[in-house]
C-alpha positions in Angstrom: -59.5 -20.3 38.7 -57.5 -22.2 36.1 -57.8 -19.4 33.5 -56.4 -16.9 36.0 -53.5 -19.3 36.7 -52.7 -19.7 33.0 -52.9 -16.0 32.5 -50.4 -15.4 35.3 -48.0 -18.0 33.9 -47.6 -15.8 30.9 -46.4 -12.8 33.0 -42.7 -12.4 33.6 -40.9 -10.3 36.1 -37.3 -9.2 36.4 -35.7 -7.6 39.4 -32.2 -6.3 40.1 -30.5 -4.7 43.0 -27.2 -2.7 42.6 -24.8 -1.1 45.0 -24.4 2.6 44.1 -20.7 2.4 45.4 -19.8 0.4 42.2 -20.6 3.5 40.2 -19.0 6.2 42.4 -15.6 6.1 40.7 -17.1 6.0 37.2 -19.4 8.9 38.0 -16.2 11.1 38.1 -15.2 10.0 34.5 -17.9 10.0 32.0 -15.6 8.4 29.4 -14.9 5.3 31.6 -14.8 2.3 29.3 -17.5 0.4 31.4 -19.9 3.3 31.0 -19.3 3.6 27.3 -19.9 -0.1 26.9 -23.0 -0.4 29.1 -25.0 2.8 28.4 -26.1 4.8 25.4 -25.1 8.4 25.0 -28.6 9.5 25.9 -28.5 7.5 29.1 -25.2 9.0 30.1 -26.5 12.5 29.3 -29.5 11.9 31.6 -27.5 10.5 34.5 -24.6 13.0 34.4 -27.1 15.9 34.3 -28.3 14.8 37.8 -26.7 16.0 41.1 -25.8 12.4 42.0 -24.9 10.6 38.8 -23.8 7.4 40.5 -27.3 6.8 41.9 -28.9 7.3 38.5 -26.3 5.1 36.7 -27.0 2.4 39.2 -30.7 2.7 38.7 -30.4 2.6 35.0 -28.1 -0.4 35.2 -30.6 -2.2 37.5 -33.5 -1.5 35.0 -31.5 -2.8 32.1 -30.6 -6.0 34.0 -34.2 -6.5 35.2 -35.5 -6.0 31.7 -33.1 -8.7 30.3 -34.3 -11.1 33.0 -38.0 -10.4 32.4 -37.8 -10.5 28.6 -35.0 -13.1 28.0 -31.4 -12.2 27.7 -31.0 -14.0 24.4 -33.7 -11.9 22.6 -33.1 -8.7 24.6 -29.4 -8.4 25.6 -28.6 -5.9 28.3 -26.6 -3.6 25.9 -29.6 -3.3 23.5 -32.0 -2.0 26.1 -32.2 1.7 26.7 -33.8 3.5 29.6 -35.6 6.7 28.5 -37.9 9.0 30.4 -41.3 10.3 29.5 -42.1 14.0 29.9 -43.5 13.2 33.3 -40.2 11.7 34.3 -41.4 8.1 34.4 -38.9 5.6 33.1 -39.5 3.7 29.9 -37.6 0.9 28.3 -36.7 0.9 24.6 -35.2 -1.7 22.3 -33.7 -0.8 18.9 -35.6 2.4 18.8 -39.0 1.0 19.8 -40.7 1.2 23.2 -41.0 -2.1 25.0 -44.4 -3.2 26.2 -43.4 -3.5 29.8 -43.9 -1.7 33.1 -40.7 -0.6 34.8 -40.0 0.9 38.3 -36.7 2.3 39.4 -35.8 3.4 42.9 -32.5 4.4 44.6 -31.0 5.7 47.8 -27.5 6.9 48.4 -26.3 3.3 48.7 -28.6 1.0 46.7 -30.6 1.1 43.5 -33.3 -1.4 42.4 -35.5 -1.9 39.5 -38.5 -4.2 38.7 -39.7 -5.0 35.2 -43.1 -6.6 34.5 -44.0 -8.1 31.1 
């Protein structure tokens, strides 16, 4: 039992919950300074290609926040984390051009977005 406990202590989890309403005004202006400062060009391209960009922006934001919490904000600052998507559509997290060895889940409704990252 002790070995299981030690193993679990090495695992880290990050979670974040975001109100979609925060992104509604920005979803009308792709060049909004906050968006340009917080997301990569590829992330913005992905989110603005969707029917409801605010929901996807909120989901990506939550994933980046959750990743920083799980990995350590000092080593993995929010701005350096990028959300990408596999061919299947599954989200992936990248850092400086390399995939991160984490599991990520993103979900959203019309009003809330959440993400969980497990390292």
